[in-house]
MIDOSE-1310 file (N, C-alpha, C; in nm, 2 decimals, decimal comma, always signed):
residues 187
xxxx	-8,24/+14,07/-12,02/-8,09/+14,09/-12,00/-8,05/+14,02/-11,87; -8,13/+14,04/-11,76/-8,09/+13,98/-11,63/-8,10/+13,82/-11,64; -8,20/+13,77/-11,71/-8,21/+13,62/-11,72/-8,10/+13,57/-11,81; -8,06/+13,64/-11,91/-7,95/+13,60/-12,00/-7,82/+13,59/-11,92
xxxx	-7,80/+13,69/-11,83/-7,68/+13,69/-11,75/-7,67/+13,57/-11,66; -7,78/+13,54/-11,59/-7,79/+13,43/-11,50/-7,77/+13,29/-11,57; -7,82/+13,28/-11,69/-7,79/+13,16/-11,77/-7,64/+13,14/-11,80; -7,58/+13,25/-11,83/-7,43/+13,24/-11,86/-7,36/+13,20/-11,73
xxxx	-7,40/+13,26/-11,62/-7,33/+13,22/-11,49/-7,36/+13,07/-11,46; -7,48/+13,03/-11,48/-7,51/+12,89/-11,46/-7,43/+12,79/-11,55; -7,42/+12,83/-11,67/-7,34/+12,75/-11,77/-7,19/+12,75/-11,72; -7,14/+12,86/-11,68/-7,00/+12,87/-11,64/-6,98/+12,78/-11,51
xxxx	-7,07/+12,79/-11,42/-7,06/+12,71/-11,30/-7,07/+12,56/-11,33; -7,15/+12,52/-11,42/-7,16/+12,38/-11,46/-7,02/+12,33/-11,52; -6,96/+12,42/-11,60/-6,83/+12,38/-11,66/-6,73/+12,37/-11,55; -6,73/+12,46/-11,45/-6,63/+12,46/-11,34/-6,65/+12,33/-11,26
xxxx	-6,77/+12,30/-11,22/-6,80/+12,18/-11,15/-6,76/+12,05/-11,22; -6,79/+12,05/-11,35/-6,75/+11,93/-11,43/-6,60/+11,92/-11,44; -6,53/+12,03/-11,46/-6,38/+12,03/-11,46/-6,33/+11,98/-11,32; -6,38/+12,03/-11,22/-6,34/+11,99/-11,08/-6,36/+11,84/-11,06
xxxx	-6,48/+11,79/-11,10/-6,51/+11,65/-11,08/-6,41/+11,56/-11,17; -6,38/+11,61/-11,29/-6,29/+11,54/-11,38/-6,15/+11,53/-11,31; -6,10/+11,64/-11,26/-5,97/+11,64/-11,19/-5,97/+11,55/-11,07; -6,07/+11,55/-10,99/-6,08/+11,45/-10,88/-6,08/+11,31/-10,93
xxxx	-6,15/+11,28/-11,03/-6,15/+11,15/-11,09/-6,01/+11,10/-11,13; -5,95/+11,19/-11,21/-5,81/+11,16/-11,25/-5,72/+11,14/-11,14; -5,72/+11,22/-11,04/-5,63/+11,22/-10,92/-5,66/+11,09/-10,85; -5,78/+11,06/-10,82/-5,81/+10,94/-10,74/-5,77/+10,81/-10,82
xxxx	-5,79/+10,81/-10,95/-5,75/+10,69/-11,03/-5,60/+10,67/-11,03; -5,53/+10,78/-11,04/-5,38/+10,78/-11,04/-5,33/+10,73/-10,90; -5,39/+10,78/-10,80/-5,35/+10,75/-10,66/-5,38/+10,60/-10,64; -5,49/+10,55/-10,68/-5,52/+10,41/-10,67/-5,41/+10,32/-10,74
xxxx	-5,38/+10,36/-10,86/-5,28/+10,28/-10,93/-5,14/+10,29/-10,86; -5,11/+10,40/-10,81/-4,98/+10,42/-10,74/-4,97/+10,34/-10,61; -5,08/+10,34/-10,53/-5,07/+10,29/-10,40/-5,13/+10,15/-10,38; -5,21/+10,10/-10,47/-5,27/+9,97/-10,45/-5,26/+9,89/-10,57
xxxx	-5,20/+9,77/-10,56/-5,20/+9,68/-10,67/-5,25/+9,55/-10,61; -5,37/+9,51/-10,66/-5,44/+9,39/-10,60/-5,39/+9,27/-10,68; -5,33/+9,18/-10,61/-5,28/+9,06/-10,67/-5,35/+8,94/-10,61; -5,42/+8,87/-10,68/-5,50/+8,76/-10,63/-5,58/+8,80/-10,50
xxxx	-5,63/+8,93/-10,50/-5,71/+8,98/-10,39/-5,62/+9,02/-10,27; -5,49/+9,03/-10,29/-5,41/+9,06/-10,18/-5,35/+9,20/-10,20; -5,39/+9,29/-10,12/-5,35/+9,43/-10,13/-5,20/+9,45/-10,09; -5,13/+9,52/-10,18/-4,99/+9,54/-10,15/-4,96/+9,69/-10,12
xxxx	-5,07/+9,76/-10,09/-5,06/+9,91/-10,07/-4,95/+9,94/-9,97; -4,86/+10,03/-10,02/-4,75/+10,08/-9,93/-4,63/+9,99/-9,93; -4,63/+9,87/-9,98/-4,52/+9,78/-9,97/-4,44/+9,77/-10,10; -4,49/+9,82/-10,21/-4,43/+9,80/-10,34/-4,29/+9,85/-10,35
xxxx	-4,26/+9,96/-10,28/-4,13/+10,02/-10,30/-4,03/+9,97/-10,20; -4,07/+9,89/-10,10/-3,98/+9,83/-10,00/-3,93/+9,70/-10,05; -3,80/+9,69/-10,09/-3,75/+9,57/-10,15/-3,73/+9,45/-10,04; -3,75/+9,48/-9,91/-3,74/+9,38/-9,81/-3,87/+9,30/-9,81
xxxx	-3,98/+9,35/-9,87/-4,10/+9,28/-9,87/-4,11/+9,19/-10,00; -4,13/+9,06/-9,98/-4,14/+8,97/-10,09/-4,26/+8,99/-10,18; -4,26/+8,94/-10,30/-4,38/+8,95/-10,38/-4,49/+8,86/-10,32; -4,61/+8,88/-10,36/-4,72/+8,80/-10,30/-4,78/+8,70/-10,40
xxxx	-4,75/+8,70/-10,52/-4,79/+8,59/-10,61/-4,71/+8,47/-10,58; -4,77/+8,35/-10,59/-4,70/+8,23/-10,55/-4,57/+8,20/-10,63; -4,58/+8,21/-10,76/-4,46/+8,18/-10,85/-4,35/+8,28/-10,82; -4,38/+8,41/-10,81/-4,28/+8,51/-10,79/-4,22/+8,50/-10,65
xxxx	-4,31/+8,47/-10,55/-4,26/+8,45/-10,41/-4,16/+8,34/-10,40; -4,20/+8,22/-10,46/-4,11/+8,11/-10,45/-3,97/+8,14/-10,52; -3,98/+8,20/-10,63/-3,85/+8,24/-10,70/-3,77/+8,34/-10,61; -3,84/+8,43/-10,55/-3,77/+8,53/-10,46/-3,71/+8,46/-10,34
xxxx	-3,78/+8,36/-10,29/-3,73/+8,29/-10,17/-3,61/+8,21/-10,21; -3,61/+8,14/-10,32/-3,50/+8,05/-10,37/-3,38/+8,13/-10,40; -3,39/+8,26/-10,44/-3,28/+8,35/-10,47/-3,20/+8,38/-10,34; -3,27/+8,37/-10,23/-3,21/+8,39/-10,09/-3,16/+8,53/-10,06
xxxx	-3,20/+8,63/-10,14/-3,15/+8,76/-10,11/-3,19/+8,82/-9,98; -3,30/+8,77/-9,92/-3,35/+8,82/-9,79/-3,24/+8,80/-9,68; -3,15/+8,70/-9,70/-3,05/+8,67/-9,60/-2,96/+8,79/-9,58; -2,95/+8,88/-9,68/-2,86/+8,99/-9,67/-2,92/+9,11/-9,59
xxxx	-3,05/+9,12/-9,59/-3,12/+9,23/-9,53/-3,20/+9,20/-9,41; -3,24/+9,07/-9,39/-3,32/+9,03/-9,28/-3,24/+8,99/-9,16; -3,30/+9,00/-9,04/-3,23/+8,95/-8,92/-3,27/+8,81/-8,90; -3,16/+8,73/-8,88/-3,18/+8,58/-8,86/-3,17/+8,53/-8,72
xxxx	-3,23/+8,42/-8,69/-3,21/+8,36/-8,56/-3,06/+8,32/-8,56; -3,00/+8,30/-8,45/-2,85/+8,27/-8,44/-2,81/+8,14/-8,52; -2,90/+8,05/-8,52/-2,87/+7,92/-8,59/-2,99/+7,84/-8,62; -2,97/+7,74/-8,70/-3,08/+7,64/-8,73/-3,10/+7,56/-8,61
xxxx	-3,23/+7,53/-8,58/-3,26/+7,46/-8,46/-3,39/+7,37/-8,49; -3,42/+7,28/-8,40/-3,53/+7,19/-8,41/-3,66/+7,27/-8,40; -3,75/+7,25/-8,48/-3,88/+7,32/-8,48/-3,96/+7,28/-8,35; -4,02/+7,38/-8,29/-4,11/+7,35/-8,18/-4,26/+7,35/-8,22
xxxx	-4,28/+7,37/-8,35/-4,42/+7,38/-8,40/-4,44/+7,28/-8,51; -4,55/+7,29/-8,58/-4,59/+7,20/-8,68/-4,51/+7,20/-8,81; -4,42/+7,29/-8,82/-4,34/+7,30/-8,95/-4,24/+7,19/-8,96; -4,21/+7,12/-8,86/-4,13/+6,99/-8,86/-3,98/+7,02/-8,89
xxxx	-3,90/+6,92/-8,85/-3,76/+6,92/-8,87/-3,69/+7,03/-8,81; -3,59/+7,08/-8,88/-3,51/+7,20/-8,84/-3,55/+7,32/-8,91; -3,54/+7,43/-8,84/-3,59/+7,56/-8,90/-3,49/+7,67/-8,86; -3,50/+7,78/-8,93/-3,43/+7,91/-8,90/-3,53/+8,02/-8,95
xxxx	-3,55/+8,12/-8,86/-3,64/+8,23/-8,88/-3,57/+8,35/-8,91; -3,62/+8,43/-9,01/-3,57/+8,56/-9,05/-3,68/+8,66/-9,04; -3,65/+8,78/-8,99/-3,74/+8,90/-8,99/-3,70/+9,01/-9,08; -3,79/+9,07/-9,15/-3,75/+9,18/-9,23/-3,73/+9,31/-9,14
xxxx	-3,66/+9,41/-9,20/-3,64/+9,53/-9,11/-3,76/+9,60/-9,05; -3,87/+9,59/-9,12/-4,00/+9,65/-9,07/-4,04/+9,57/-8,94; -4,04/+9,44/-8,95/-4,08/+9,36/-8,83/-3,98/+9,38/-8,72; -3,85/+9,38/-8,75/-3,74/+9,41/-8,65/-3,77/+9,54/-8,58
xxxx	-3,80/+9,64/-8,65/-3,82/+9,78/-8,60/-3,95/+9,77/-8,51; -4,05/+9,71/-8,55/-4,17/+9,70/-8,47/-4,14/+9,62/-8,34; -4,07/+9,51/-8,34/-4,04/+9,44/-8,22/-3,95/+9,52/-8,13; -3,85/+9,59/-8,18/-3,76/+9,67/-8,10/-3,84/+9,78/-8,03
xxxx	-3,95/+9,83/-8,09/-4,03/+9,94/-8,04/-4,14/+9,88/-7,94; -4,14/+9,75/-7,93/-4,24/+9,68/-7,84/-4,38/+9,68/-7,89; -4,40/+9,70/-8,02/-4,53/+9,70/-8,07/-4,59/+9,56/-8,06; -4,72/+9,56/-8,04/-4,80/+9,43/-8,03/-4,89/+9,42/-8,15
xxxx	-4,90/+9,52/-8,23/-4,97/+9,52/-8,36/-4,86/+9,56/-8,46; -4,83/+9,47/-8,55/-4,72/+9,50/-8,64/-4,77/+9,59/-8,76; -4,67/+9,65/-8,82/-4,70/+9,74/-8,94/-4,73/+9,66/-9,06; -4,80/+9,72/-9,16/-4,82/+9,66/-9,29/-4,68/+9,64/-9,35
xxxx	-4,66/+9,53/-9,41/-4,54/+9,49/-9,48/-4,44/+9,42/-9,39; -4,47/+9,40/-9,26/-4,39/+9,32/-9,17/-4,38/+9,18/-9,23; -4,27/+9,12/-9,23/-4,25/+8,99/-9,29/-4,16/+8,90/-9,21; -4,20/+8,77/-9,20/-4,13/+8,66/-9,14/-4,11/+8,55/-9,24
xxxx	-3,99/+8,50/-9,24/-3,96/+8,38/-9,33/-3,90/+8,28/-9,24; -3,95/+8,16/-9,25/-3,89/+8,04/-9,18/-3,84/+7,94/-9,28; -3,71/+7,92/-9,28/-3,65/+7,82/-9,37/-3,68/+7,69/-9,30; -3,72/+7,59/-9,38/-3,74/+7,45/-9,34/-3,63/+7,36/-9,39
xxxx	-3,56/+7,30/-9,29/-3,45/+7,21/-9,33/-3,48/+7,07/-9,31; -3,57/+7,03/-9,23/-3,60/+6,89/-9,20/-3,49/+6,82/-9,14; -3,43/+6,72/-9,21/-3,33/+6,63/-9,14/-3,19/+6,69/-9,14; -3,16/+6,77/-9,24/-3,02/+6,83/-9,25/-3,03/+6,98/-9,22
xxxx	-2,91/+7,03/-9,18/-2,91/+7,17/-9,14/-2,84/+7,26/-9,25; -2,81/+7,20/-9,37/-2,74/+7,27/-9,47/-2,83/+7,30/-9,59; -2,93/+7,22/-9,62/-3,01/+7,25/-9,74/-3,15/+7,29/-9,71; -3,19/+7,40/-9,75/-3,33/+7,45/-9,73/-3,42/+7,37/-9,82
xxxx	-3,52/+7,30/-9,76/-3,61/+7,22/-9,84/-3,74/+7,29/-9,87; -3,79/+7,38/-9,77/-3,91/+7,45/-9,79/-3,91/+7,58/-9,71; -4,02/+7,65/-9,71/-4,04/+7,78/-9,65/-4,17/+7,80/-9,59; -4,18/+7,87/-9,48/-4,31/+7,92/-9,43/-4,29/+8,07/-9,42
xxxx	-4,39/+8,14/-9,47/-4,38/+8,29/-9,48/-4,51/+8,35/-9,43; -4,49/+8,47/-9,36/-4,60/+8,55/-9,32/-4,57/+8,69/-9,37; -4,66/+8,75/-9,44/-4,65/+8,89/-9,48/-4,77/+8,97/-9,44; -4,76/+9,07/-9,36/-4,87/+9,15/-9,32/-4,91/+9,24/-9,44
xxxx	-5,03/+9,21/-9,49/-5,07/+9,28/-9,61/-5,19/+9,38/-9,59; -5,23/+9,39/-9,47/-5,34/+9,49/-9,43/-5,29/+9,56/-9,30; -5,35/+9,67/-9,27/-5,31/+9,75/-9,15/-5,36/+9,67/-9,03; -5,47/+9,61/-9,03/-5,52/+9,53/-8,92/-5,52/+9,38/-8,95
xxxx	-5,49/+9,30/-8,86/-5,48/+9,16/-8,88/-5,62/+9,09/-8,89; -5,72/+9,15/-8,82/-5,85/+9,09/-8,82/-5,86/+8,97/-8,73; -5,98/+8,93/-8,70/-6,01/+8,82/-8,60/-5,95/+8,69/-8,66; -5,96/+8,67/-8,78/-5,92/+8,54/-8,84/-5,79/+8,55/-8,92
xxxx	-5,71/+8,65/-8,89/-5,58/+8,67/-8,96/-5,58/+8,70/-9,10; -5,70/+8,76/-9,15/-5,71/+8,80/-9,29/-5,61/+8,91/-9,33; -5,55/+8,98/-9,24/-5,45/+9,08/-9,27/-5,32/+9,03/-9,30; -5,30/+8,90/-9,28/-5,17/+8,83/-9,31/-5,18/+8,74/-9,43
xxxx	-5,08/+8,74/-9,51/-5,07/+8,64/-9,62/-4,98/+8,53/-9,56; -5,03/+8,40/-9,57/-4,95/+8,29/-9,53/-4,91/+8,21/-9,65; -4,79/+8,15/-9,64/-4,74/+8,07/-9,75/-4,65/+7,96/-9,69; -4,67/+7,84/-9,73/-4,58/+7,73/-9,68/-4,57/+7,62/-9,79
xxxx	-4,45/+7,59/-9,81/-4,42/+7,48/-9,90/-4,32/+7,39/-9,83; -4,35/+7,26/-9,82/-4,26/+7,17/-9,76/-4,15/+7,11/-9,85; -4,17/+7,13/-9,98/-4,08/+7,06/-10,08/-4,02/+7,16/-10,17; -4,03/+7,29/-10,15/-3,97/+7,39/-10,23/-4,04/+7,41/-10,37
xxxx	-4,16/+7,36/-10,38/-4,24/+7,38/-10,51/-4,37/+7,44/-10,47; -4,45/+7,48/-10,57/-4,58/+7,53/-10,55/-4,69/+7,42/-10,58; -4,64/+7,29/-10,58/-4,74/+7,18/-10,61/-4,84/+7,16/-10,50; -4,80/+7,15/-10,37/-4,89/+7,13/-10,26/-4,86/+7,23/-10,16
xxxx	-4,89/+7,36/-10,19/-4,86/+7,47/-10,10/-4,98/+7,52/-10,03; -4,96/+7,57/-9,91/-5,06/+7,64/-9,83/-5,04/+7,78/-9,86; -5,15/+7,85/-9,90/-5,13/+7,99/-9,95/-5,26/+8,07/-9,94; -5,25/+8,19/-9,88/-5,37/+8,27/-9,88/-5,38/+8,36/-9,76
xxxx	-5,47/+8,46/-9,77/-5,49/+8,55/-9,66/-5,57/+8,48/-9,55; -5,51/+8,47/-9,43/-5,59/+8,42/-9,31/-5,63/+8,28/-9,33; -5,56/+8,20/-9,41/-5,60/+8,06/-9,42/-5,60/+7,99/-9,28; -5,70/+7,91/-9,26/-5,73/+7,86/-9,12/-5,62/+7,77/-9,08
xxxx	-5,56/+7,69/-9,17/-5,45/+7,59/-9,12/-5,33/+7,67/-9,06; -5,31/+7,79/-9,10/-5,20/+7,87/-9,04/-5,26/+7,97/-8,93; -5,36/+8,04/-8,97/-5,41/+8,15/-8,88/-5,46/+8,09/-8,75; -5,53/+7,97/-8,75/-5,58/+7,92/-8,63/-5,47/+7,90/-8,52
xxxx	-5,36/+7,84/-8,56/-5,24/+7,82/-8,47/-5,18/+7,96/-8,44; -5,15/+8,04/-8,54/-5,08/+8,16/-8,51/-5,16/+8,27/-8,44; -5,29/+8,25/-8,42/-5,37/+8,34/-8,35/-5,33/+8,35/-8,20; -5,26/+8,25/-8,15/-5,21/+8,25/-8,01/-5,08/+8,34/-8,00
xxxx	-5,03/+8,39/-8,11/-4,91/+8,47/-8,10/-4,94/+8,62/-8,09; -4,83/+8,69/-8,08/-4,84/+8,84/-8,08/-4,87/+8,89/-8,22; -4,99/+8,94/-8,24/-5,03/+8,97/-8,38/-5,00/+8,86/-8,48; -5,03/+8,74/-8,44/-5,01/+8,62/-8,53/-4,86/+8,58/-8,54
xxxx	-4,77/+8,64/-8,47/-4,63/+8,60/-8,48/-4,61/+8,50/-8,36; -4,58/+8,38/-8,38/-4,56/+8,28/-8,27/-4,41/+8,26/-8,23; -4,32/+8,29/-8,32/-4,18/+8,27/-8,29/-4,14/+8,35/-8,16; -4,06/+8,28/-8,08/-4,00/+8,35/-7,96/-3,88/+8,43/-7,99
xxx	-3,83/+8,42/-8,11/-3,71/+8,49/-8,15/-3,73/+8,64/-8,15; -3,64/+8,71/-8,08/-3,64/+8,85/-8,07/-3,50/+8,91/-8,10; -3,49/+8,99/-8,20/-3,36/+9,04/-8,23/-3,30/+9,14/-8,13
């Protein structure tokens, strides 16, 4: 009788442990789907619900940039000016509200989802020809800028675009900036 009772308790404990593990599995899977969407290896955790953060896929990003909606919610440099860096021609920089908030608080490590867009005008000041974009996609920038997604097109297409996390052609130069932000513009 005593052995029979212990076996029932053991079976019941096994069922409880199994049910508990199943609940943890379901919760963790659901949480992962809600918080992390990996696109081309680029984590967008925490940014998905913030409309000021552009998409990270090349095609969607270019379409989003060409729509120009960021001009309504981003803080812009006062005017188009000659580029002081390798982007060439004339430029105008925009910061999303997350980056503006970080700069106003004096942060030297920016929040995930902080975004900078540089419009490239080249010879004229009226027509945007290309874009240079930085989106902080990780909490930490890392030694080689892997926490930042860089994107640059000089002709407004994705034909010959620089794109990726911490790509050396962008990160090597930007590593001299404050958390990879080189622009002197402060809102």
